N, C-alpha and C positions, 0 to 999 in steps of 0.2 A: 783351699783348692788353688787359689791364685798363686800361693807360694810354691806349690808343687809344680804347676805349669810353668812358672817363671824359672825355677831351677832347671827343669828339663829343657826350657828354651835356651838357657845358657849353654847347656851340654850340646844341644843341637847346633848352635852357632859355632862352637869349637870344632865340631865334626865337619861343618861346612868348610872351615878353613883347611882342615886336613884333606878333604876332598873325597874320601871313601870310607866305607864301614870300618875297616881295620884301624884307621887312624884314631877312632874314638877310644880304643883300648890299647893303643900302640905302646904307651908308657908302662902299662901294668901287665900286659899279656904278650911278651916277646915270644917269637917263634910259635905263633898260633895260626891255625888254619883259617883262611878267609871264610870258608863256609860256616865254621863254628861261630866266629865273631858276628857275622851277619844275623844268624839266628838268635844269638843272645841279645842283640840290639832290638830286633823286632819283638822278642819276648819281653824286654824291658818296657816297650810301649804298652804291651798288654798289661803288665803288672802295674804300670802307672795308672792305666784306666781302672784297674781293680781297686787301687788305693783311693782314687777319686770317688769311686762308687761307694766304698766303705765310709769315706768322709761324709758323703751326702746322706748317709743313713744315720748320722749322729744328730741328736736333738738340736744343737745350736745351728747347724746348717739347714735343717728342716724348716726352722722358723723363718729363714731368709728366702725360702723358695716360694713364698706366697706372692712375690712380686712378678713371677713369670706368668705369661699370658694363658698357659694351659691349665693353671692350677685351679682345682675345685670349680670347674665350670658347671654351673647348675646344681652344685652340691649344697646340701643343707649344712647347718652348723655342725662342726665336728662333734661326734658323740659315739657311743658304743651301742650297737643294736644287735640283739640276739647273739652275743658273744663275738661279733665281728667288728672290725675297726674301720671307721669311716674316713672320708677324704682328708680331713685335717691332719691325721697322723700317717697318711700314706704318701706324703710329699717325697720323702727319701726313697721310698719304693719306686715311685714313678720316675724320679730322677735317675735312679740306677738303671731302669729300663732304657732310658734314652742314652745314657752313657754307654751301656753295653751294645745298644743298637749302632752307635757311632763306631765302636771298635769293630763290630761284625761287618759293617759296611766298608770300613777301611781295609780290613784284611780280605774281604771278598773282592774288592777292586784289584788287589795284587794277585789273588787266586786266578782271576780271569787274565790279567796282564802277563802272568808268568807261565802260561800253558805252553808246554813243549819247548822249554829252554833246555838245550842239551849240554852246553858247556859255557864257560865264562867268556868265550869269544862271541857269543850272541850279544848284540847291542843291549838287549833287555837285561842281561846279567849286570850291567853297570848300574841300572836302576835298582836292582835287588841289593847290590852291595855298596851303594853310595847315595848321594843326594839326601842325606838324612834331615837336614834342616827343612827342605821343602816337603819331605814326608811328614814331618811333625806339623808343619803348617796345614797340610791337607787334613790330618787327624783333628787338629784344633777346629778347622773350619767345619768339618762334618759334625763334630760335637756341638758346636754352637748352633748349627742348623737343626740338629736333632731336638734341641730344647725348645724350638719354635714350632714343632709339629703339633697341630691341634690334637687334643686328647682323643675325643670321639671314640672310635673303635681301635685306636692304635695299640693300647695296652692289651686288649683282649686278643687281637690278632697276633701280636708279637709274642704273647704267652705261648701259643701253639708252635711258633717257630722255635722258641726256647725249649719246648718239650722234645721236639725231634732232634735238635742239635745236642741237647744234653744227653739224650739216649745214646747217640753215636759217640759222644766224648767219653761216656762211661766205659764203652767198649774199648776205646783207644787207651784209656787209663789202665784197663786190665792187660792189654797187649804190652804196654810199657812195663808193667809189673812183671809179666812173664819174661820179657826180655831181660829185665834187671836181675831176676832170680836165676835165669839161665846163665848169664855172664858171671854172676856171683858163684854159682855152683861150679862152673867150668874153671874159673881161676883158682878156687880153693882146692879143687881136685888136682889141678896142675901143680900147685904149691906142695901138696901132699906127696906127689910123685917125685918132684925135684928134691925136696928136703928129706924124703923118706921118713916123714914124721906123722904120727897118728893124731897130733894135735889139730891138724886141719880137718880131719874126718870128725873129730870130737866137736869142733866148732860147727860144722854143718849139721851134725846130729842135734846139738843143743838148740840151734835156731829153728830147725824143723820141729822139734818137740815144743819149743816156745810158741811158735805160730799156731800149732794145733791146740795147745793148751789155751791160748787166747781165744781161739775159735770156739772151743767148748765153753769157756767162760761167757763168751758173747751169746751163745745159744741159751745158756742158763738164764742170763739177765733178760734176754728177749722174752722168754716164756714167763718170767716173773713180772715184768713191767708192762708188757704189751698183750698179754692174754689173761683171761680170767675164766674160772670154771663156768660152763654153761653159756658162754658168750665169746666174742672175738674169734669166731671160727675161721675167718679168712686168714688172720694172723697165724693161727696154729697150722693151717695148711701150707702157707708160704714158708714158714720156718722149717716144717717137717720135710717139704719137698727139697728145699735147698740143702738140708743136711744129707738127704739120700743122694742127691746129685754130686755133692762134694765127696762123699764116700766113694761113689762110683769112679769119678775121675782120679781119685787117689789110688784106687786099686789098679786102674788101667795104666797109670804112670809107672808102675813097678812090674807089669807083666813081662815075662821073659821075651816075648816077641817084640814088644815095644822097646825094651832095653837093648835088644840086639840091633834094632833099626836106629835107635837114638841113644847111645851110651850115656849122654849127658843129661837125659831126662831122669827125674827122680822125685822124691817126696818133698824136697825143698820148694820146687816150683809149685807142686800141688798144695803145699801148706800155705804159700803166699796167696794162691788163687782162692783157697778156702777162706782165709781170713778176710780177703777183699770182698768175697761174696757175702760173708756175714755182715760186713760194714754196709754194703748196698742194701741188704735186707733190713738192717737197722734204720737207714735213712728212709726206706720205703714205708716201714711201719710208723715212722714219726710223722707221716702225712695222712694217716688214716683219719677220715673225718668223723670220728666217734670218740667222744671224751672218755668213755669207759676203757677204750682200748688204746688210747694215745695220750700219755701224760704231757706231751709237748704241744698239744692242740691249744690254740689261743682261746681263753675263756673270758668271762665277765669279771673275774677277780682282778681288781686293779693292782693288788700287791704282787701278782704273779706275772701279768703280761703287759700291763699299762701303768705308766707313772703319770699322775696328774700334775701338770705344771701350770704356770701362770698364763701360758698361751694355748692351752688345750692339752691334748693327749699325745704322748710320745710312745711310739711302738717299740717294744723290746723284741727284735727279730732274732737275736743271737741265742741259739741253743747249742747243746753239745754236738748233735749231728752236723749242724752248719759249720761249726768251728773246725771239727775234724775234716769235713769235706773241703774246707778252704785250704787247710794245710796240705792235704793230698793233692789238691789242684795245683798249688804252687810248686810242689816237688815234681809233679808230672810235667808241667809246662817247662820247667828248667831242664828236665831230663830230655824232653823233645829237642831242646836247643843244643845239647852237648852229646847226645847219644851217637855212637858209632859202633854198631853191633856186628857180630859174626853169626847171628842166628838167621839162617837163610829164610825161613818161613815168616818170621817177624819182619825182616827186611822187605820181603815181597808184599806183605800187607801194609807196611808203613811207607812204601815207595822210597826206600833208601838203598844204597849200595853196601856191599860188604866192606868192613873196615880193612884197610891195607896200610901197613906201616912201611913196607918196602917200596911201594910205588913213589912215595914222596919223601923218602928218607934223605936223599941227597939234597933235595930242595929245602927240607926242614933244617938240615945242618947249616946250609948257607944262610937261611933266615935267622937261625939262632946266633950265628956269628955277627950278623948285621943288626940283631935285635929288632926284628920287624915281623909283621904278619905276612904270610906268603899265600899266593894263589894256588890252591890245590885242585882247581877245577878246569884247567885249560884243556885237558883231554876229555873230560866228562864230569857232569855234576855228581856230587856225592849224595844228594838228596833231591827229591822233586820239589822245586820251588813252589809250584802251584799247590801240591798236596800239603806242604808245610803251612802255607797260608790258610788253606782250608781247615787244617787242624786248629789254627788260631781262631778261625770263625766259630768253630764248634766250641772252643774253649771260652770264647766271649759269651756264647749262649748258655753254656753250662754254669759259668760263674754268676750270670744273671739269675738263673733259677736257684742257685745255692744261696745267694745273698737275700733273696726274697722268700726263701724256704718253700719254694714251689707253690705258693699261695696264688690262686687265680683271682684277677680283678673281676668284680661283678658290675652289673649295670647301675647299682646304687652306690658306686664309689666305695665298695667294701672289698675286703680280702677274704676269700673263703678257701678252705681246704677241700679238695675233691679226690675222688678215686683215680683220676687220670694220672696224678703223680705217682700213686702207689703202683698202678699197673705198669707204667713206663719203667720204673726202677726194677720191679720184679722181673719183667720181661728182659730188661738189660742184663740182669744177673744170669738169667737162663741163657741168653745169647752169648754172654761172655764165657760161661762154662762150656758151651758148644764149641766156641772158637778154640778154647784150650784143648778140648778133646780132639778137635780136628788136627791141631799141631802134633798130637801124639800118634794118631792113627793114620794120618795122610801117607806116610811112607809105606804103610802096609797095604792101603787101599789103592795107591797109585805107584806100583813098583817100577814102572817105566820112567818115572820122573826122578831127577836127582835132588834128594833132600839131605845130602851129606853136609 
């Protein structure tokens, strides 16, 4: 952890000498937009925090966390009771809570600070796009302070903050996937018209068929591993309802009226939404607090969930849903940093402007000639600074829940799986399907508004 912080400190010192955000990447990103570079650097702060959190979950680091003042206050000797894991093996979990709390507090500070910034001429825009060394010091200071928060009710209260934030970030991830699929579909259709080739249409058909095939395979595996005859009724209902909802939105996506209002909508976007819904359903079922219906639930079997070591028990938190969720999280946070969409409704929901190449084309050519990063926000920001930081707050809460597998801390310094996580994820999948359905039918329900 010290090595990671030290390396980032050197990077921040170099950026301080340059004086602004673009200088950090000036040598490797010539002719880049100032707005994009700033978002990438902020995202690197988030990913650094995620890396530190993952390191804290490793057994070797867990053993060193006993020296901190909040560790195992009033707890008994580390042991396993009723299939749950006690304080001694939860040190990495509690440290990850504090690391993610520090990141959320850091980004929330900028969320408040950057409200109503309209252009780079605002004095606060200089704070957004520069002073990186001092920002890093603030993040380090908040992190150190977070580790001295008395345990008490902190973990239990912060768990519910994580539940709400993760619910919202799941919806944001779906919006980003819709945006990505929309841009993908539009570009390949444009290539097909330009080249007059059917290969692009074949490519869209192949990936659409692949995503639907993966969704069907996921449904089959969910029924095999998370349901059993005569039991697991909740899981059967959740899977069945999401299948029905996904079929409905897929049908709506290709209706003639919808196609007439939105020619670029189609089955590719619907297939991506369907596959993501099945993934969220999978992660929800992996938190069902019933051993018969959840093969990922922590048990008393030491060879499956706990490894006995010389200093006690070490928790095995990583399972397949957590690993896949971490990969999707990293891809979505990077996409937030570089996205420049022409999807009007997604831009409205994500508080970003339509991408425009012509507006800064002359400025970009000058920047390319001088090999530098240029300011493309003098007339107006291309994204909401405040909303971007709010997304990173939600991302910090979501990764906290992902790394701890949504297990709730109890009064006895144990981790327990509850129905809260299941219902939050299932409701998030339903809300996400509703949002996608809204992007399809909004032009029909509100004909007076411009959705072109």
